[in-house]
FIKEMI-232808 format. One line per field, with one value per residue (C-alpha): residue number from 1; x, y, z negated. Coordinates in nm, 4 decimals, decimal comma, always signed. Each point is the difference from the previous one (the first is absolute). Example, Ala and Ser with C-alpha at 12.3 -4.5 7.8 and 13.67 -1.06 7.14 Angstrom:
BEGIN
nr <- c(1 2)
c1 <- c(+1,2300 +0,1370)
c2 <- c(-0,4500 +0,3440)
c3 <- c(-0,7800 +0,0660)
REM end
This chain:
BEGIN
nr <- c(1 2 3 4 5 6 7 8 9 10 11 12 13 14 15 16 17 18 19 20 21 22 23 24 25 26 27 28 29 30 31 32 33 34 35 36 37 38 39 40 41 42 43 44 45 46 47 48 49 50 51 52 53 54 55 56 57 58 59 60 61 62 63 64 65 66 67 68 69 70 71 72 73 74 75 76 77 78 79 80 81 82 83 84 85 86 87 88 89 90 91 92 93 94 95 96 97 98 99 100 101 102 103 104 105 106 107 108 109 110 111 112 113 114 115 116 117 118 119 120 121 122 123 124 125 126 127 128 129 130 131 132 133 134 135 136 137 138 139 140 141 142 143 144 145 146 147 148 149 150 151 152 153 154 155 156 157 158 159 160 161 162 163 164 165 166 167 168 169 170 171 172 173 174 175 176 177 178 179 180 181 182 183 184 185 186 187 188 189 190 191 192 193 194 195 196 197 198 199 200 201 202 203 204 205 206 207 208 209 210 211 212 213 214 215 216 217 218 219 220 221 222 223 224 225 226 227 228 229 230 231 232 233 234 235 236 237 238 239 240 241 242 243 244 245 246 247 248 249 250 251 252 253 254 255 256 257 258 259 260 261 262 263 264 265 266 267 268 269 270 271 272 273 274 275 276 277 278 279 280 281 282 283 284 285 286 287 288 289 290 291 292 293 294 295)
c1 <- c(+2,4737 -0,1454 +0,2426 -0,2449 -0,2559 +0,2682 +0,1027 -0,3621 -0,0622 +0,3273 -0,0033 -0,3361 -0,2470 -0,3367 -0,1555 -0,1147 -0,3662 -0,0986 -0,2673 +0,0573 -0,3066 -0,0159 -0,2830 -0,0460 +0,0028 -0,1712 -0,3594 +0,0907 +0,1627 -0,3068 -0,2356 +0,2010 -0,0381 -0,3785 -0,0381 -0,1636 +0,0640 -0,3492 +0,1267 +0,2037 -0,0513 +0,3507 +0,3695 +0,0175 -0,2726 +0,1615 +0,3391 -0,1632 -0,1517 +0,3178 +0,1983 -0,2444 +0,0576 +0,3795 -0,0165 -0,2047 +0,2614 +0,2955 -0,1632 -0,1010 +0,1610 +0,1110 +0,1991 +0,3297 +0,3741 +0,0035 -0,1112 +0,0182 +0,3252 -0,1348 -0,3092 -0,0382 -0,2260 -0,1841 +0,0968 -0,3392 +0,0539 +0,3378 -0,1736 -0,2702 +0,0155 -0,0736 -0,0779 +0,1518 +0,3251 +0,0935 -0,0394 +0,3737 +0,0753 -0,2802 +0,1322 +0,3537 -0,0543 -0,3066 +0,0458 +0,3747 -0,0897 +0,2085 -0,1970 +0,0342 -0,1740 -0,1377 +0,1300 -0,0954 -0,2908 -0,1228 +0,0863 +0,0198 -0,1779 +0,1470 +0,2966 +0,2785 -0,1733 +0,0269 -0,1582 +0,2561 -0,0802 -0,1587 +0,2222 +0,0126 -0,0728 +0,1145 +0,2198 +0,2638 -0,2575 -0,1729 +0,3294 +0,0712 -0,3423 +0,0566 +0,3251 -0,1773 -0,2731 +0,2621 -0,0534 +0,2773 -0,0415 -0,2151 -0,1698 -0,0720 -0,1548 +0,0386 -0,1547 +0,1471 -0,2545 +0,2234 +0,3572 +0,1144 +0,3706 -0,0199 -0,3118 +0,1372 +0,3273 -0,2028 -0,1965 +0,3082 +0,1963 -0,2874 -0,0388 +0,3685 +0,0309 -0,2743 +0,1263 +0,3331 -0,1808 -0,1897 +0,3193 +0,1672 -0,2929 +0,0874 -0,2703 +0,0172 -0,1787 -0,2004 +0,0467 -0,3162 +0,0003 -0,2985 -0,0222 -0,3663 -0,0806 -0,2326 +0,2719 +0,0473 +0,3772 +0,0443 +0,3062 +0,1764 -0,0873 +0,1554 +0,3270 +0,0233 -0,1061 +0,2662 +0,2669 -0,0968 -0,0273 +0,3453 +0,1446 -0,1526 +0,1137 +0,3577 +0,0025 -0,1177 +0,2256 +0,1310 -0,2196 -0,3275 -0,2475 -0,3276 -0,2707 -0,1619 -0,3694 -0,0565 -0,2677 +0,0470 +0,2216 -0,1022 +0,3223 +0,0463 +0,2846 +0,0651 +0,0854 +0,2340 +0,3078 -0,1626 -0,0553 +0,3758 +0,0859 +0,1574 -0,2278 -0,3193 -0,1569 -0,2770 -0,1879 -0,3761 -0,2861 -0,3331 -0,3064 -0,0826 -0,3577 +0,0578 -0,2371 +0,1513 +0,0345 +0,1628 +0,2346 +0,1091 +0,0598 +0,2175 +0,1808 +0,0926 +0,1913 +0,2369 +0,2492 +0,0744 -0,2794 -0,2497 -0,3500 -0,1131 -0,3665 -0,2983 -0,3136 +0,1208 +0,0470 -0,3448 -0,1827 -0,3057 -0,0130 -0,3309 -0,1350 -0,2880 +0,2161 +0,0134 +0,3430 +0,0398 -0,0853 +0,2208 +0,2997 -0,0393 -0,0176 +0,3016 +0,2011 -0,0533 +0,1084 +0,3028 +0,1175 -0,0311 +0,1809 +0,2677 +0,0554 +0,0365 +0,2460 +0,2396 +0,0392)
c2 <- c(+2,5448 -0,2951 -0,2853 -0,2680 +0,1329 +0,0226 -0,3626 -0,1118 +0,1764 -0,1192 -0,3675 -0,0812 -0,2519 +0,1446 +0,2875 +0,3614 +0,0865 +0,3105 +0,1836 +0,3364 +0,0690 +0,3789 +0,2437 -0,1115 -0,3745 -0,0057 -0,0096 -0,3078 -0,1664 +0,0680 -0,1234 -0,3224 -0,0259 +0,0347 +0,3680 +0,2055 +0,3713 +0,0737 -0,1020 +0,3197 +0,3625 +0,1499 -0,0886 -0,0001 -0,2652 -0,1972 -0,0035 -0,0973 -0,3023 -0,1037 +0,0323 -0,2370 -0,2428 +0,0293 -0,0277 -0,3180 -0,1459 +0,0991 -0,1247 -0,3318 -0,3022 -0,1023 +0,3212 -0,0981 +0,0220 -0,3743 +0,0877 +0,3802 +0,1981 +0,3513 +0,2090 +0,3143 +0,2681 +0,2993 +0,3356 +0,0348 -0,3385 +0,1073 +0,2632 -0,2366 -0,2450 -0,3650 -0,0806 +0,3303 -0,0322 +0,1693 -0,2522 -0,0354 -0,0626 -0,2563 -0,1823 -0,0257 -0,0332 -0,2274 -0,1843 +0,0226 +0,1293 +0,2783 +0,3189 +0,1849 +0,3166 +0,0873 +0,3506 +0,0714 +0,2297 -0,1836 -0,0013 +0,2532 -0,0521 -0,2491 +0,1418 -0,1853 -0,3267 +0,0518 +0,1728 +0,1588 +0,1118 +0,3329 +0,2319 -0,1223 +0,3252 +0,0182 -0,3087 +0,1229 +0,0553 -0,3309 -0,1906 +0,1729 -0,1059 -0,3540 -0,0244 +0,1344 -0,2629 -0,2796 -0,0787 -0,2143 +0,0807 +0,1569 -0,0965 +0,2031 -0,1179 +0,0904 -0,1865 -0,1148 -0,0648 -0,0256 -0,1073 +0,3583 +0,0256 +0,3753 -0,0293 -0,2915 +0,1853 +0,2974 -0,2210 -0,1656 +0,3240 +0,1644 -0,3012 -0,0083 +0,3770 -0,0003 -0,3298 +0,1630 +0,2737 -0,2683 -0,1930 +0,3173 +0,0422 -0,3403 -0,2069 -0,2828 +0,0957 -0,2586 +0,0930 -0,1064 +0,0460 -0,2236 -0,1467 -0,0304 -0,3724 +0,0705 +0,1685 -0,1637 +0,0515 -0,0770 -0,2197 +0,2729 +0,2585 -0,2242 -0,0153 +0,3800 +0,0237 -0,2385 +0,1826 +0,3375 -0,1383 -0,1577 +0,3348 +0,1792 -0,2646 +0,0244 +0,3750 -0,0215 +0,0736 -0,3128 +0,0535 +0,0618 -0,2884 -0,0376 -0,2548 -0,0656 -0,0724 -0,1292 -0,1681 -0,3774 -0,0336 -0,1657 -0,2022 -0,2065 +0,1106 +0,3050 +0,2168 -0,2475 +0,2125 +0,3040 -0,2061 -0,0497 +0,3693 +0,1206 +0,3072 -0,2098 -0,1102 -0,2008 -0,0300 -0,0354 -0,0474 +0,1748 -0,1961 +0,2652 -0,1080 -0,3746 -0,2142 -0,1426 -0,3475 +0,1313 +0,2337 -0,2813 -0,2367 +0,2529 +0,1062 -0,3588 -0,0263 +0,2790 -0,1199 +0,2622 +0,2356 +0,0606 +0,1449 +0,3490 -0,0505 +0,2246 -0,1096 -0,3593 -0,0020 +0,1367 -0,2098 -0,1661 +0,2158 +0,1722 +0,2202 -0,2417 -0,2996 -0,1299 +0,0185 -0,3742 +0,0320 +0,3051 -0,1604 -0,3245 +0,1866 +0,2204 -0,2875 -0,2021 +0,2971 +0,0727 -0,3618 -0,0274 +0,3305 -0,1039 -0,3348 +0,1739 +0,2469 -0,2578 -0,2137)
c3 <- c(-1,8065 -0,1912 +0,0722 -0,1095 +0,2483 +0,2699 -0,0530 +0,0068 +0,3314 +0,1533 -0,0934 -0,1588 +0,1411 +0,0908 +0,1921 -0,0304 -0,0471 +0,1972 -0,2015 +0,1651 +0,2128 +0,0415 +0,0655 +0,3605 -0,0631 -0,3395 +0,1364 +0,2079 -0,2996 -0,2149 +0,2719 +0,0281 -0,3771 +0,0323 -0,0906 +0,2819 +0,0544 -0,1327 -0,3464 -0,0398 +0,0957 -0,0202 -0,0089 -0,3783 -0,0252 +0,2830 -0,1736 -0,3299 +0,1734 +0,1776 -0,3234 -0,1652 +0,2867 -0,0277 -0,3786 +0,0323 +0,2358 -0,2205 -0,3222 +0,1544 -0,1629 +0,3506 +0,0536 -0,1608 +0,0610 +0,0594 +0,3536 +0,0321 -0,0104 +0,0505 +0,0690 +0,2125 -0,1450 +0,1445 -0,1567 -0,1667 -0,1679 -0,1403 -0,2149 -0,1224 -0,2885 -0,0713 -0,3632 -0,1101 +0,1976 +0,3254 +0,2803 +0,0720 -0,3684 -0,0243 +0,3070 -0,1331 -0,3751 +0,0062 +0,3299 +0,0752 +0,3492 +0,1578 +0,0860 +0,3319 +0,1245 +0,3431 +0,0814 +0,3613 +0,0893 +0,3068 +0,3687 +0,2812 +0,3324 +0,2469 +0,1949 +0,1852 -0,0854 -0,3775 -0,2974 -0,2271 -0,3532 -0,0745 -0,2059 -0,3602 -0,1785 -0,3593 +0,0351 -0,2458 -0,2739 +0,0770 -0,0298 -0,3308 -0,1301 +0,1285 -0,1952 -0,3105 +0,0416 +0,0236 +0,3686 +0,1535 +0,3685 +0,2709 +0,3239 +0,3138 +0,3257 +0,3681 +0,2951 +0,3315 +0,2758 +0,3071 +0,0832 +0,0530 -0,0986 -0,0629 -0,2161 -0,2012 -0,0590 -0,1259 -0,2412 -0,1467 -0,0321 -0,1885 -0,2293 -0,0917 -0,0356 -0,2631 -0,1404 -0,0849 -0,1958 -0,1903 -0,0761 -0,1317 -0,2398 -0,1485 +0,1698 +0,2544 +0,3248 +0,1916 +0,3667 +0,1873 +0,3798 +0,0813 +0,3503 +0,0999 +0,0201 +0,2942 +0,2051 +0,3403 -0,0211 -0,3712 +0,0520 +0,1989 -0,2660 -0,2645 +0,1944 +0,0156 -0,3640 -0,1293 +0,1997 -0,1492 -0,3539 +0,0317 +0,1118 -0,2965 -0,2498 +0,1283 -0,0708 -0,3627 -0,2954 -0,1686 -0,3085 +0,1863 -0,0115 +0,1918 +0,0586 +0,3364 +0,0555 +0,3525 +0,2058 +0,0190 +0,3095 +0,3245 -0,0015 -0,3155 -0,2306 +0,2193 -0,3011 -0,1727 +0,0689 -0,1623 -0,3160 -0,0278 +0,0236 -0,3286 -0,0063 +0,0154 -0,3289 +0,1699 +0,3274 -0,0457 +0,2449 +0,0400 +0,1072 +0,2610 +0,0614 +0,0201 -0,2044 -0,3161 +0,1535 +0,3183 -0,1873 -0,2322 +0,2916 +0,1828 -0,3169 -0,0862 +0,3291 -0,1095 -0,2618 -0,2646 +0,1072 -0,2823 +0,0092 -0,0893 +0,0792 -0,0670 +0,1871 +0,0148 -0,3785 -0,0847 +0,2611 -0,1532 -0,3146 -0,0743 -0,2767 -0,0621 -0,0830 -0,3564 -0,1645 +0,0566 +0,3700 +0,0412 -0,1729 +0,1946 +0,3336 -0,0622 -0,1488 +0,3155 +0,2152 -0,2190 +0,0049 +0,3777 +0,0618 -0,2491 +0,1719 +0,3377 -0,1553 -0,1434 +0,3140)
REM end
């Protein structure tokens, strides 16, 4: 474990950039960026285009450790290079930004009000490769749609079960049980969720550390007690479909909660922008997300 990276994630000022759009969400990310599906004819071409987008973001003069603590990568990105270096090495050595890896393989169909993760085939080998590529931690996402205690318990148990495997491999798992922001009983779901997370944290070995990535809570500062748990390195928030302005406003009301935004970070960026326009747009977004994260 890289202690400098651990200290940065535990106490540093800033936020995490989520650059981990996968096969299912990549077309939407490219379309938002101004590249329609007609611009590519297969997955290989699609991933080439999205890597160019991510590379442009990472290489931007605005993308610095002054504001950004870490960045979450898609598996395909981990194997690709930026200026001759693997992406994780470029992030840490050139930008002083901690690299994470998305490891989940998507979601199952809705059952008991939730979508758990599909089996993560080849996880052991993937974690080994992540360690070899100097990745610090991982991220995996589940979704909670309804305040169903049984379903929420199932989500959290699966997250922590896999999280323990990740921790044993020498990586820090980001546990991400997202509560759908459009859920009519979101506040009730968050109560069940915090209860189940607290149970799982209390059962961890003393040495095991995790991070939590949660939807911005309905009740301000609702997750403050989780931030103080000795097993928790950091609690971060996903934008969950909120606009950048709305996500920042809600985030700023939660002391100690920092952003891990994807769509909200890349909002306004397009392939047709000049470098000056691109850098100015992302710098404005980064500064506003940063300010909301350090409240």
